[in-house]
C-alpha positions in Angstrom: 139.9 96.5 83.4 141.6 99.3 85.4 138.4 100.5 87.1 137.7 96.8 88.1 141.0 96.3 89.8 140.6 99.7 91.5 137.2 98.4 93.1 138.9 95.3 94.1 141.8 96.9 96.0 140.0 99.6 97.5 137.4 97.3 99.0 137.5 97.0 102.8 137.1 93.1 102.6 139.9 90.8 102.0 139.8 89.3 98.4 138.5 85.7 98.1 140.4 83.2 96.1 138.0 83.6 93.3 138.5 87.5 93.4 142.2 86.9 93.3 141.9 84.8 90.3 139.8 87.4 88.6 142.5 90.1 89.4 145.1 87.8 88.0 143.1 87.4 84.7 142.6 91.2 84.5 146.2 91.6 84.7 147.0 89.1 82.0 144.6 90.6 79.8 146.0 94.1 80.4 149.6 92.7 79.7 148.3 91.0 76.6 146.4 94.2 75.4 149.7 96.3 75.8 151.9 94.1 74.0 149.5 93.7 71.1 149.1 97.6 70.9 152.9 98.0 71.3 153.5 95.6 68.1 151.4 98.2 65.8 153.8 100.8 64.4 152.0 104.2 64.2 151.7 105.3 60.5 153.1 108.7 59.3 150.8 108.8 56.4 147.9 111.3 56.8 144.4 110.3 55.5 143.0 111.8 52.5 142.1 115.6 53.0 143.0 115.6 56.7 145.9 116.0 59.2 145.0 112.6 61.0 147.4 109.8 60.4 146.6 106.0 60.1 146.7 104.1 63.1 149.0 101.5 62.1 151.6 100.8 59.4 153.7 97.7 58.4 156.4 97.5 55.7 155.3 94.6 53.3 158.9 95.0 51.7 161.6 97.5 51.2 159.3 99.3 48.9 155.7 98.8 49.6 154.2 99.9 53.0 150.6 99.2 54.2 148.5 101.5 56.4 145.3 101.0 58.3 142.8 102.4 60.8 140.9 100.6 63.5 137.4 99.4 62.6 134.9 102.0 61.9 131.4 101.0 61.1 132.2 97.4 59.9 134.9 98.9 57.4 138.6 99.2 57.8 140.3 102.1 56.1 143.6 100.9 54.3 146.2 102.5 52.3 149.3 101.3 50.5 152.4 103.5 49.5 155.4 103.2 47.5 158.0 105.6 46.2 156.9 105.3 42.6 155.0 107.3 39.9 153.7 104.3 38.2 150.8 101.8 39.2 150.7 100.1 42.3 148.5 97.1 43.4 147.7 95.5 46.7 145.3 92.7 47.3 144.3 89.4 49.2 145.2 86.2 47.9 143.5 82.6 48.7 146.9 81.0 48.6 150.1 82.5 50.5 152.6 83.8 48.1 150.5 83.1 45.0 149.0 85.9 42.5 146.0 83.8 41.7 143.2 83.8 42.8 143.2 87.0 44.4 141.1 90.3 45.0 143.4 93.6 44.5 143.0 97.3 44.7 144.7 99.1 41.8 145.8 102.5 41.5 147.5 104.3 38.5 146.1 104.5 35.2 143.3 102.2 36.0 141.6 102.8 39.5 139.5 100.2 41.2 139.1 96.5 42.5 140.2 93.8 40.1 139.8 90.1 40.3 142.9 88.2 39.2 142.3 84.6 38.2 145.3 84.0 35.9 148.5 85.8 35.2 147.3 86.9 31.6 145.4 90.0 30.8 142.1 87.9 30.2 142.1 86.9 33.8 142.5 90.4 35.2 139.0 91.9 35.3 137.2 94.8 37.2 134.8 93.7 39.6 132.5 94.5 42.2 133.7 93.3 45.7 132.0 92.7 49.1 135.7 92.6 50.5 137.0 95.9 49.4 135.8 99.0 47.7 136.2 102.8 47.4 139.5 102.7 45.7 141.3 106.1 45.4 144.8 107.1 44.2 147.0 109.9 44.2 150.8 110.9 44.5 151.7 112.5 47.8 155.3 113.8 48.0 156.4 111.5 45.1 154.8 108.6 46.6 152.0 106.6 44.8 149.1 106.0 47.4 146.2 104.0 47.0 143.4 104.1 49.6 140.5 101.6 50.0 138.1 100.2 52.6 138.1 96.7 53.7 135.3 94.6 55.3 136.5 94.4 59.0 135.1 90.9 59.6 137.2 89.7 56.7 140.7 90.9 58.3 140.8 88.1 61.0 143.9 86.4 61.5 146.9 86.0 59.4 146.0 87.6 56.1 147.8 86.8 52.8 148.8 89.7 50.7 150.2 90.3 47.6 151.5 93.5 45.7 152.7 94.5 42.3 153.9 97.8 40.8 155.7 99.5 37.9 158.0 102.3 38.9 157.1 104.6 35.9 154.3 103.3 33.9 150.5 103.8 34.7 149.4 101.2 32.2 148.2 98.6 34.3 146.1 96.7 31.8 148.7 95.8 28.9 148.9 92.6 27.2 150.7 90.9 28.4 151.0 92.6 31.9 154.3 94.0 32.9 155.5 95.0 36.5 158.9 96.1 37.8 158.2 94.3 41.2 156.1 92.0 42.9 155.9 90.2 46.3 153.9 88.7 49.1 153.5 88.9 52.8 151.3 87.4 55.5 150.1 90.1 57.8 148.0 90.1 61.1 145.9 93.4 61.1 145.4 93.0 64.8 148.7 93.1 65.9 150.6 94.7 62.9 153.0 91.9 62.9 154.3 90.5 59.4 154.2 86.8 60.0 155.8 86.1 56.6 157.3 88.1 53.8 159.7 88.2 51.2 161.8 90.9 49.4 160.7 92.6 46.3 161.5 90.6 43.0 162.7 92.5 40.2 160.6 91.8 37.1 161.7 94.4 34.8 160.9 93.9 31.2 159.9 90.3 32.1 156.3 90.0 31.5 154.2 87.1 32.8 153.6 84.4 30.1 150.8 84.7 27.3 148.1 82.4 27.1 150.2 79.2 26.4 151.0 79.1 30.3 154.2 79.3 32.2 156.4 77.3 29.9 159.3 79.1 28.2 159.5 78.7 24.3 161.8 76.1 23.1 164.7 76.8 20.7 165.0 73.1 19.7 163.6 72.5 16.0 161.5 69.3 15.4 162.8 66.6 13.3 163.1 67.4 9.8 
């Protein structure tokens, strides 16, 4: 854009109306690009085995942050971090704010990509996904880090994210599954803008329901 503008301005001939419209369009594109770039907060997390940091980051909540790089060969390098020693999971859900159905990267006692079709253990299964792969996990300076790759063409527009974690336990696949915190956010990876999010929900010692569904057990006895 800058080279084109320089060519137009340095031309010895007066610009035509069409040329002026092109100049205005170029300036608008340049301004828009700068605005988008400025919305991306540079990450402070280094990529595994390097001193290079991820390009961008956003806080999904007060506890969980997500980091990512620009597209490289059709895959986008993504990482999630939280100041915990237990397991951490971040994934993409089809319904904003809903745990199911979703595809998640998990790091802790279990490491990999999981399909979540229900809140009971039988609905959480290891899977091979075309969306995300290459999940790794480590503890860095006291933070749980999970790293994975995401299909770049999938990260278009506002993406519905969910996360869950346990601050101390690395036992992800328990029956019933138990987490300390969970939450959801809608993130635009092109701009780094959190469109919608919510604070961590404290779920300590409050496991999801068993196979019976989401109802609470009754304390009322039946007649007789």
